[in-house]
C-alpha positions as CSV (number, residue, x, y, z in Angstrom):
1,X,14.5,-16.5,-3.3
2,X,15.2,-13.4,-5.4
3,X,12.5,-11.3,-7.0
4,X,13.1,-9.2,-10.1
5,X,12.1,-5.6,-9.5
6,X,10.6,-4.3,-12.8
7,X,10.7,-0.9,-14.0
8,X,8.2,0.7,-16.4
9,X,10.7,0.1,-19.2
10,X,11.3,-3.6,-18.6
11,X,7.9,-4.7,-17.0
12,X,5.6,-6.9,-18.9
13,X,3.5,-4.9,-21.5
14,X,0.3,-5.2,-19.6
15,X,2.0,-4.0,-16.3
16,X,3.5,-0.9,-17.9
17,X,0.3,1.3,-17.9
18,X,-0.4,0.1,-14.4
19,X,3.2,1.1,-13.2
20,X,2.9,4.5,-14.9
21,X,-0.3,5.2,-12.8
22,X,1.6,4.1,-9.7
23,X,4.4,6.5,-10.5
24,X,1.9,9.3,-11.2
25,X,0.5,8.8,-7.8
26,X,3.7,8.3,-5.8
27,X,6.3,10.1,-7.9
28,X,8.1,6.7,-8.1
29,X,7.6,3.0,-8.4
30,X,7.9,1.3,-5.0
31,X,9.9,-2.0,-5.2
32,X,6.8,-3.9,-4.1
33,X,4.9,-2.7,-7.1
34,X,7.9,-3.5,-9.4
35,X,8.0,-7.0,-8.0
36,X,4.3,-7.5,-8.4
37,X,4.5,-6.1,-12.1
38,X,5.9,-9.7,-13.0
39,X,2.1,-10.5,-13.0
40,X,-0.2,-7.7,-14.1
41,X,-3.1,-9.5,-12.4
42,X,-1.3,-9.6,-9.0
43,X,-0.3,-6.0,-9.5
44,X,-3.8,-4.9,-10.2
45,X,-5.3,-7.0,-7.4
46,X,-3.0,-5.4,-5.0
47,X,-3.8,-1.9,-6.1
48,X,-7.4,-2.5,-6.0
49,X,-7.5,-3.9,-2.4
50,X,-5.3,-1.1,-1.5
51,X,-7.7,1.3,-3.0
52,X,-10.5,0.0,-0.7
53,X,-8.7,2.0,2.0
54,X,-9.3,5.2,0.3
55,X,-13.0,4.7,0.6
56,X,-12.9,4.9,4.4
57,X,-13.7,7.8,6.5
58,X,-9.9,8.1,7.4
59,X,-7.9,11.0,6.2
60,X,-4.7,10.4,4.1
61,X,-2.7,10.9,7.3
62,X,-4.8,8.6,9.2
63,X,-4.6,5.9,6.6
64,X,-0.8,6.2,6.7
65,X,-0.8,5.9,10.4
66,X,-3.0,2.7,10.2
67,X,-0.7,1.2,7.5
68,X,2.4,2.0,9.8
69,X,0.6,0.4,12.7
70,X,-0.3,-2.8,10.7
71,X,3.2,-2.9,9.4
72,X,4.5,-2.8,13.0
73,X,2.2,-5.5,14.0
74,X,3.2,-7.7,11.2
75,X,6.9,-6.8,12.1
76,X,7.6,-5.9,8.5
77,X,10.7,-3.6,8.4
78,X,10.4,-3.1,4.6
79,X,6.7,-2.0,5.0
80,X,7.7,0.2,7.8
81,X,10.3,1.9,5.8
82,X,8.0,2.2,2.6
83,X,5.1,3.7,4.7
84,X,7.4,6.0,6.6
85,X,8.8,7.3,3.3
86,X,5.2,7.9,1.9
87,X,4.2,9.6,5.1
88,X,7.1,11.9,5.1
89,X,6.3,12.7,1.5
90,X,2.8,13.7,2.7
91,X,4.2,15.8,5.5
92,X,3.3,13.5,8.3
93,X,5.3,14.9,11.2
94,X,8.4,13.0,12.1
95,X,7.4,12.7,15.8
96,X,4.1,11.1,14.7
97,X,5.9,8.5,12.7
98,X,8.4,8.0,15.6
99,X,5.4,7.5,18.1
100,X,3.9,4.9,15.8
101,X,7.2,3.1,15.7
102,X,7.5,3.3,19.5
103,X,4.0,1.9,19.7
104,X,5.5,-1.3,18.3
105,X,6.8,-2.4,21.6
106,X,3.4,-2.2,23.1
107,X,1.7,-4.1,20.3
108,X,4.2,-6.9,20.3
109,X,3.6,-7.5,24.1
110,X,-0.2,-7.1,24.1
111,X,-1.4,-8.2,20.7
112,X,-2.3,-11.6,19.6
113,X,-1.8,-11.5,15.9
114,X,-5.3,-12.3,14.8
115,X,-6.7,-10.2,12.0
116,X,-9.4,-8.7,14.2
117,X,-7.0,-7.6,16.8
118,X,-4.6,-6.1,14.2
119,X,-7.4,-4.0,12.6
120,X,-8.8,-3.1,16.0
121,X,-5.3,-1.7,17.1
122,X,-5.0,-0.1,13.7
123,X,-8.3,1.7,14.0
124,X,-7.5,2.8,17.6
125,X,-4.2,4.1,16.5
126,X,-5.8,6.2,13.8
127,X,-8.6,7.2,16.1
128,X,-6.3,8.4,18.8
129,X,-4.3,10.4,16.1
130,X,-7.6,12.0,15.0
131,X,-8.6,12.9,18.5
132,X,-5.1,14.3,19.2
133,X,-5.5,16.6,16.3
134,X,-8.9,17.7,17.0
135,X,-7.8,18.6,20.6
136,X,-4.7,20.6,19.3
137,X,-7.1,22.4,16.8
138,X,-9.6,23.1,19.6
139,X,-6.9,24.5,21.9
140,X,-5.6,26.5,19.1
141,X,-9.0,28.1,18.4
142,X,-9.8,28.9,22.0
143,X,-6.4,30.6,22.5
144,X,-7.1,33.1,19.9
């Protein structure tokens, strides 16, 4: 099955404004959004559900780590590539992206793929990252 990847120019009329918003946010239109643009309702639903993550206490960096971890658990190479790209655009250090990728081996061995366990692992991954950053910041402050 082949999906058409729409651009702002060739998307259905109702999807054009939505894609313009996506481009304004990311600087480009990800292929997934271009495919969803075939149905403005699906595109809007995806963006609405995705925006719920913005309402959590996680920072943007932690959200990207959580999305990378969830992509790993779901073994979605496209998702890993997409979230790695966004993470790099947000200046997430390459070693952090690599660490989350290395984390995949542990997840595959130890995780049953129920939604609860996936989100528990995602939460733990983001929390570990937050703790590591706090530890680095504390060490930095105490050394001055």
